[in-house]
C-alpha positions as CSV (number, residue, x, y, z in Angstrom):
1,X,-10.1,13.8,-6.9
2,X,-6.9,11.9,-7.3
3,X,-5.7,10.4,-10.8
4,X,-5.3,7.0,-10.8
5,X,-2.7,5.0,-13.2
6,X,-4.5,2.6,-15.0
7,X,-7.3,5.2,-15.9
8,X,-10.9,4.0,-14.6
9,X,-11.6,3.1,-17.9
10,X,-8.3,1.5,-18.5
11,X,-9.3,-0.7,-15.5
12,X,-11.6,-2.7,-17.6
13,X,-9.0,-4.0,-19.5
14,X,-6.2,-4.6,-16.6
15,X,-5.7,-8.3,-16.0
16,X,-5.2,-7.3,-11.8
17,X,-8.6,-8.4,-10.8
18,X,-9.8,-6.5,-7.8
19,X,-11.5,-8.0,-5.2
20,X,-14.6,-6.2,-3.2
21,X,-12.1,-5.1,-0.6
22,X,-9.7,-3.6,-3.5
23,X,-12.3,-1.9,-4.9
24,X,-13.7,-0.1,-1.6
25,X,-10.0,1.1,-1.1
26,X,-9.5,2.5,-4.7
27,X,-13.1,4.3,-4.0
28,X,-11.6,5.7,-0.7
29,X,-8.4,6.8,-2.3
30,X,-10.1,8.6,-5.4
31,X,-11.5,11.0,-3.0
32,X,-8.0,12.2,-2.0
33,X,-7.1,15.6,-3.7
34,X,-5.8,16.1,-7.2
35,X,-2.4,16.1,-6.0
36,X,-2.3,12.5,-5.4
37,X,-1.7,9.9,-7.8
38,X,-2.8,6.2,-7.0
39,X,-1.2,3.3,-8.8
40,X,-3.2,0.1,-8.9
41,X,-1.0,-2.9,-8.5
42,X,2.5,-1.8,-9.7
43,X,4.7,-4.5,-10.4
44,X,8.1,-3.4,-8.2
45,X,11.0,-5.7,-8.8
46,X,8.6,-8.7,-8.8
47,X,6.8,-7.3,-5.4
48,X,3.1,-6.1,-6.4
49,X,1.4,-4.2,-3.7
50,X,-2.2,-3.5,-3.9
51,X,-1.6,0.4,-4.4
52,X,0.9,2.8,-4.2
53,X,0.3,6.6,-3.7
54,X,2.0,9.5,-4.0
55,X,2.2,13.3,-3.5
56,X,4.9,15.7,-4.1
57,X,4.6,17.4,-0.7
58,X,3.7,14.2,1.1
59,X,5.9,11.7,-0.4
60,X,4.7,7.9,-1.3
61,X,2.6,5.3,0.6
62,X,2.5,1.6,-0.1
63,X,-0.9,-0.3,0.5
64,X,-1.6,-3.7,1.0
65,X,-4.9,-4.8,1.2
66,X,-6.4,-7.7,3.5
67,X,-10.3,-9.1,2.8
68,X,-10.5,-10.7,6.4
69,X,-13.9,-10.3,7.8
70,X,-14.0,-9.6,11.5
71,X,-13.2,-12.8,13.5
72,X,-12.0,-14.9,10.6
73,X,-8.1,-14.5,11.4
74,X,-6.1,-15.2,14.5
75,X,-2.6,-14.7,15.6
76,X,-0.8,-17.0,17.4
77,X,1.5,-16.7,20.2
78,X,4.6,-17.1,17.6
79,X,2.8,-14.6,15.3
80,X,1.8,-16.6,12.4
81,X,-1.7,-16.2,11.5
82,X,-4.1,-18.6,11.3
83,X,-8.0,-18.9,9.5
84,X,-11.4,-19.9,10.9
85,X,-13.0,-22.8,9.5
86,X,-15.9,-24.8,10.3
87,X,-13.8,-27.3,12.0
88,X,-11.3,-25.3,13.4
89,X,-8.3,-23.0,12.8
90,X,-5.7,-23.6,10.4
91,X,-2.3,-21.8,9.4
92,X,-2.3,-19.8,6.5
93,X,0.8,-18.1,4.6
94,X,-0.4,-14.8,5.0
95,X,2.3,-12.2,6.1
96,X,1.2,-9.1,5.3
97,X,3.8,-7.2,6.8
98,X,6.5,-9.0,4.8
99,X,4.6,-8.6,1.5
100,X,4.4,-4.7,2.2
101,X,8.1,-4.7,3.3
102,X,9.3,-6.3,0.4
103,X,7.4,-3.8,-1.8
104,X,8.6,-0.9,0.2
105,X,11.9,-1.7,0.0
106,X,12.0,-2.5,-3.3
107,X,11.2,1.3,-4.1
108,X,13.6,2.3,-1.6
109,X,16.4,0.2,-3.0
110,X,15.7,-0.4,-6.8
111,X,13.8,2.9,-7.7
112,X,14.8,5.6,-5.0
113,X,18.5,4.2,-4.5
114,X,19.8,4.6,-8.0
115,X,19.2,8.4,-7.5
116,X,20.9,8.8,-4.6
117,X,23.8,7.0,-4.7
118,X,24.4,5.9,-1.8
119,X,22.1,3.4,0.3
120,X,22.6,4.3,3.4
121,X,21.5,7.9,2.5
122,X,18.0,7.1,2.7
123,X,17.6,5.2,6.4
124,X,16.4,8.6,7.6
125,X,14.1,9.8,5.0
126,X,12.7,6.3,3.6
127,X,10.9,6.3,6.9
128,X,8.8,9.3,6.7
129,X,8.9,9.8,2.9
130,X,8.1,6.3,2.0
131,X,5.5,4.8,4.0
132,X,3.5,1.5,4.2
133,X,0.1,0.5,5.4
134,X,-1.9,-2.6,5.8
135,X,-5.8,-2.1,5.5
136,X,-8.4,-4.7,6.5
137,X,-11.5,-3.1,5.5
138,X,-13.6,-5.9,7.0
139,X,-12.3,-4.9,10.6
140,X,-12.3,-1.9,12.4
141,X,-9.0,-0.2,12.8
142,X,-9.0,-1.4,16.9
143,X,-9.6,-5.0,15.8
144,X,-7.0,-4.9,12.7
145,X,-4.5,-3.5,15.0
146,X,-5.0,-6.1,17.6
147,X,-5.0,-8.9,15.2
148,X,-1.5,-7.9,13.3
149,X,0.0,-6.5,16.7
150,X,3.3,-4.0,16.5
151,X,4.4,-3.2,12.7
152,X,7.7,-4.1,12.1
153,X,8.7,-0.3,11.5
154,X,7.8,2.9,12.5
155,X,7.2,3.8,8.7
156,X,4.4,1.2,8.7
157,X,0.8,1.4,10.0
158,X,-2.4,-0.7,10.3
159,X,-5.8,0.7,9.8
160,X,-9.4,-0.9,9.5
161,X,-12.6,-0.1,7.4
162,X,-13.5,2.3,10.0
163,X,-10.6,4.9,9.5
164,X,-11.1,3.8,5.6
165,X,-14.4,5.2,5.5
166,X,-14.1,8.3,7.8
167,X,-10.2,9.9,7.3
168,X,-8.7,8.3,4.0
169,X,-6.2,11.3,4.3
170,X,-4.8,9.8,7.6
171,X,-3.9,6.7,6.4
172,X,-2.1,8.0,3.3
173,X,-0.3,10.7,5.4
174,X,0.5,8.5,8.3
175,X,-0.8,11.3,10.9
176,X,-3.7,12.8,11.9
177,X,-2.4,16.3,10.8
178,X,-0.7,16.3,7.5
179,X,2.9,16.4,7.7
180,X,5.3,17.1,4.5
181,X,7.6,14.2,3.6
182,X,8.7,15.2,0.2
183,X,11.3,13.5,-1.8
184,X,13.5,15.4,-4.2
185,X,11.6,16.3,-7.4
186,X,13.8,14.1,-9.7
187,X,13.4,11.2,-7.4
188,X,9.5,11.6,-7.3
189,X,9.5,11.6,-11.3
190,X,11.5,8.6,-11.6
191,X,9.0,6.8,-9.0
192,X,5.9,7.9,-11.0
193,X,7.8,7.1,-14.7
194,X,8.8,3.6,-13.5
195,X,5.6,2.7,-11.5
196,X,3.5,3.9,-14.9
197,X,5.9,2.1,-17.1
198,X,5.4,-1.4,-15.2
199,X,1.6,-0.7,-15.4
200,X,1.5,-0.1,-19.1
201,X,3.7,-3.5,-19.4
202,X,0.7,-5.0,-17.8
203,X,-1.9,-3.8,-20.0
204,X,-3.1,-5.9,-22.8
205,X,-1.4,-4.4,-25.9
206,X,-3.9,-3.3,-29.2
207,X,-3.3,-5.9,-32.1
């Protein structure tokens, strides 16, 4: 079982409410092996993905969850998302790829970059060691990919509830066959420390 920050007991006091889709994803992530750590709603330079999971051998995966039932959203020809209502389709401000990429880049530049010294040195390993995932638990993976089309980066993937239920390891690894994408141990330690510290700041303080 993966470890989780905050702990399962502490989640009852955590001010970031998790919806049904978030809890479904969290339940699947907890089934990962003990080498994985799951951070719930960490604040990263004012960006807040739903989860960040990390492993000393397989790197970091930033996760954004969208609770969209199948058929409730469509993409226009320009790529904007519209939501279905009783009297038609209406524009939304939803931009999961942008939300994901801002959080992923925040880790790369604000957390990892100062460990490397040269931001350009991260252009290669960042696309493998720090990945991004959009998960739509209410859709099949096929429908999720058709809705969101092509991700903006090879480091970003789209998955639906079918894969979440059957192969969560494939989601966090970014590949059906796990491949090592390790960051330097000192960098991994810094990411872990900073994400933990940010979550601790969000926890209510005892009187």
